[in-house]
C-alpha positions in Angstrom: 17.9 -34.5 -14.9 14.5 -34.8 -16.6 11.0 -35.4 -15.3 8.6 -36.4 -18.1 4.8 -36.6 -17.9 3.3 -38.3 -20.9 -0.4 -38.0 -21.7 -1.3 -38.2 -18.0 -5.1 -38.6 -17.4 -7.3 -39.1 -14.3 -11.0 -39.6 -14.7 -13.5 -40.0 -11.9 -16.8 -41.5 -13.3 -18.0 -38.6 -15.5 -15.4 -36.0 -14.5 -12.0 -35.7 -16.0 -9.8 -34.2 -13.3 -6.5 -34.3 -15.4 -6.8 -34.4 -19.2 -3.9 -35.9 -21.2 -1.2 -33.6 -19.8 2.3 -33.9 -21.3 5.2 -32.0 -19.8 9.0 -32.2 -19.6 10.6 -30.6 -16.5 14.3 -30.0 -15.9 16.2 -28.3 -13.1 14.6 -25.2 -11.7 11.4 -23.8 -10.1 8.1 -24.3 -11.9 4.9 -22.6 -10.8 1.6 -24.4 -11.3 -1.1 -21.7 -11.2 -4.8 -22.4 -11.2 -8.1 -21.9 -9.4 -9.4 -24.4 -6.9 -10.7 -27.4 -8.7 -8.4 -26.9 -11.7 -6.8 -30.4 -11.1 -3.5 -29.2 -9.6 -3.6 -31.5 -6.6 -4.7 -34.5 -8.6 -1.8 -34.0 -11.0 0.7 -33.7 -8.2 -0.5 -36.7 -6.4 -0.1 -38.8 -9.6 3.4 -37.3 -10.0 4.2 -38.6 -6.5 2.8 -42.1 -7.1 0.1 -41.6 -4.5 -2.7 -41.7 -7.0 -2.9 -44.1 -9.9 -3.6 -42.4 -13.3 -6.4 -43.6 -15.6 -3.8 -43.5 -18.3 -0.4 -42.0 -19.1 2.9 -42.2 -17.3 5.4 -40.3 -15.2 9.2 -40.9 -15.3 12.3 -39.4 -13.8 15.4 -40.0 -15.9 13.6 -42.9 -17.5 12.5 -44.4 -14.1 8.8 -45.1 -13.6 6.9 -43.3 -10.8 6.1 -46.6 -9.1 9.8 -47.7 -8.9 11.6 -47.5 -5.6 14.4 -45.4 -7.2 11.8 -42.8 -8.2 10.5 -42.5 -4.7 14.1 -42.2 -3.4 14.4 -39.1 -5.6 11.1 -37.5 -4.5 10.2 -35.0 -1.7 6.6 -34.0 -1.2 4.8 -31.5 0.9 1.0 -32.1 0.6 -1.6 -29.4 0.9 -2.7 -30.9 4.3 0.6 -31.6 6.0 0.2 -34.0 8.9 2.3 -33.7 12.0 2.4 -34.9 15.6 1.7 -31.9 17.9 3.4 -33.4 20.9 6.6 -34.1 19.0 9.4 -31.5 18.9 10.6 -30.5 15.5 13.8 -32.4 15.9 12.1 -35.6 17.1 9.6 -35.3 14.2 12.4 -35.2 11.6 14.2 -38.1 13.3 10.9 -40.1 13.1 10.3 -39.2 9.4 13.9 -40.0 8.6 13.5 -43.5 10.0 10.5 -44.0 7.7 12.6 -42.9 4.8 15.3 -45.4 5.6 18.0 -43.1 6.8 20.6 -44.5 9.3 20.4 -43.2 12.9 23.5 -41.0 12.5 22.5 -39.8 9.1 19.1 -38.9 10.5 20.6 -36.9 13.3 23.0 -35.0 11.0 20.3 -34.3 8.4 17.7 -33.2 11.0 20.2 -30.7 12.5 21.3 -29.4 9.0 17.7 -28.9 7.8 16.4 -27.2 10.9 19.2 -24.7 10.4 18.4 -24.3 6.7 14.7 -23.6 7.4 15.6 -21.3 10.3 14.0 -23.5 13.0 17.2 -24.6 14.9 16.5 -22.1 17.7 13.1 -23.8 18.3 14.1 -27.4 17.4 13.2 -28.7 20.9 9.8 -26.9 21.2 6.6 -28.9 20.5 5.1 -28.5 17.0 1.8 -27.5 18.5 3.4 -24.2 19.7 4.5 -23.3 16.1 2.9 -20.7 13.8 1.6 -21.7 10.4 4.7 -20.5 8.7 7.0 -22.5 11.1 4.9 -25.7 10.4 5.3 -25.1 6.7 9.0 -24.7 7.0 9.1 -27.9 9.0 7.1 -29.5 6.2 9.8 -28.4 3.7 12.5 -29.9 6.0 10.8 -33.3 6.1 10.4 -33.3 2.3 14.2 -32.6 2.0 15.3 -35.4 4.4 16.3 -37.7 1.5 18.0 -34.8 -0.5 15.4 -35.3 -3.3 16.0 -34.3 -6.9 12.3 -33.7 -7.3 10.4 -31.5 -4.8 6.7 -31.2 -5.2 4.9 -28.6 -3.0 1.1 -28.3 -3.0 -0.2 -24.9 -1.8 2.8 -24.4 0.6 2.1 -20.7 1.4 -1.7 -20.9 2.0 -2.6 -19.2 5.2 0.8 -17.6 5.8 1.3 -14.0 6.6 3.3 -11.8 4.2 6.5 -12.0 6.2 6.4 -15.8 6.3 5.5 -16.0 2.6 8.6 -14.0 1.7 10.8 -16.2 3.9 9.3 -19.3 2.3 9.8 -18.0 -1.2 13.4 -17.2 -0.5 14.0 -20.7 0.8 12.4 -22.3 -2.3 14.5 -20.1 -4.6 17.7 -21.4 -2.9 16.6 -25.0 -3.1 15.7 -24.7 -6.8 19.3 -24.3 -7.9 20.1 -28.0 -8.2 16.7 -29.8 -8.3 13.3 -29.8 -10.0 10.7 -28.0 -7.9 7.0 -27.9 -8.8 5.1 -25.4 -6.7 1.3 -25.3 -6.9 -0.6 -22.3 -5.7 -3.4 -19.9 -6.4 -1.5 -17.0 -4.9 -0.1 -15.2 -7.9 2.7 -13.3 -6.3 4.3 -16.5 -5.0 4.6 -17.7 -8.6 5.6 -14.4 -10.1 8.6 -13.9 -7.8 10.3 -17.3 -7.9 9.2 -19.5 -10.8 11.4 -19.7 -13.9 8.6 -21.2 -15.8 4.8 -20.9 -15.2 2.2 -23.5 -16.0 -1.4 -22.3 -16.1 -3.9 -25.1 -15.4 -7.6 -24.9 -16.0 -10.2 -27.7 -16.2 -7.6 -30.5 -16.1 -5.4 -29.1 -18.9 -2.3 -26.9 -19.1 -3.6 -24.0 -21.0 -0.4 -22.1 -21.2 3.2 -22.4 -20.2 6.4 -20.3 -20.4 8.4 -17.7 -18.5 6.8 -14.6 -17.1 7.3 -12.6 -20.3 5.9 -15.3 -22.5 2.9 -15.9 -20.3 2.0 -12.2 -20.0 2.4 -11.6 -23.7 -0.9 -13.6 -24.3 -2.9 -10.5 -23.2 -0.6 -7.7 -24.1 -2.8 -4.8 -25.2 -5.8 -6.2 -23.4 -5.3 -4.7 -19.9 -6.8 -1.3 -19.4 -7.2 1.3 -16.7 -9.9 4.0 -16.6 -11.6 6.4 -14.3 -15.4 6.3 -14.7 -18.7 7.2 -13.0 -19.8 4.7 -10.4 -22.8 3.6 -12.6 -20.5 2.8 -15.5 -18.1 1.0 -13.2 -20.9 -1.3 -12.1 -21.8 -2.1 -15.8 -18.1 -2.7 -16.7 -17.8 -5.0 -13.7 -20.5 -7.2 -15.1 -19.0 -7.4 -18.5 -15.2 -7.8 -17.9 -12.8 -9.3 -15.4 -12.0 -6.6 -12.9 -8.4 -6.8 -11.5 -8.6 -3.8 -9.3 -11.2 -1.3 -8.2 -10.6 1.8 -6.2 -12.7 4.8 -5.3 -11.2 8.1 -6.3 -13.2 11.1 -5.1 -16.7 10.6 -6.6 -15.5 8.3 -9.4 -14.1 4.7 -9.7 -10.6 3.8 -10.9 -10.8 0.4 -12.7 -8.2 -2.0 -13.9 -9.7 -4.6 -16.2 -9.0 -7.2 -18.9 -10.9 -7.1 -22.2 -10.2 -7.7 -25.9 -11.0 -4.1 -26.9 -11.0 -0.7 -25.3 -13.8 -0.8 -22.8 -14.6 3.0 -22.7 -13.4 6.2 -24.4 -10.9 7.3 -21.7 -9.4 3.8 -21.0 -5.6 3.5 -21.4 -3.7 0.4 -22.1 -1.2 -0.6 -19.3 1.6 -3.2 -18.8 0.4 -6.7 -18.2 1.2 -8.6 -15.0 0.7 -12.3 -14.0 -2.3 -11.3 -11.9 -3.9 -9.9 -15.0 -3.4 -13.3 -16.7 -4.9 -15.1 -13.7 -8.0 -13.0 -13.9 -8.2 -13.5 -17.7 -8.2 -17.3 -17.4 -10.1 -17.7 -14.2 -12.7 -14.9 -13.9 -16.3 -16.1 -14.0 -17.1 -13.5 -16.7 -14.4 -15.0 -18.9 -14.8 -18.6 -17.8 -14.6 -20.0 -21.4 -11.2 -18.3 -22.1 
């Protein structure tokens, strides 16, 4: 099972949204991490065949993205997931199954199975308009899974969810990733850190770095510091460096920050996390990193 992206590019007039990206994805969960405007959604829409690239190609097991067999292998949850508020969850899945070409009996069986899998079977006959954000997102996953896809592409699936719903959602994705390719896009660092076997950091249309958590964080090993300083010094350091965390401690300020060299005399080097990496790549004071 192999999804290949070869020199994929999308240009809008003078702006290059995706810039010659090449990747090979196999079974597992991949986290696509980037700030808003990095090109994540454009990349995913081209991978789904929704958006035509300026150049380059996408193939699954050698099958082109525009071929019917590719679409049969694909499940997609867009950032803005559309639903019919007056439909019940069960009716909605039956409707979506018919659009995907499932037989009537297969649609019924699959809808029942998936509602159980995403923990919505007890509210299957309630109207979608009564659902919470997390419930709607779980229903979105269910509709993406109707055709038992080998590729599952999820664009910002945990945006707007409360912590409990996000944990439930992450657990579901982890389970689904055991036998398929899942690409999960987000700017919520903890969602990537907890479930992705491989992390892709995207900035300005390019994949700047990729690897597992240990490989990714190694990039700035020795560049993450904590220090307790006077408030005036804290303000100056905040202008100079990406600040990961800032907390008042008595009449001083405890800072966690990323910089190439020791920022002040009493700073100590600390273990690197994925959140540190995010700030290193996407902070305004380090925007050319």
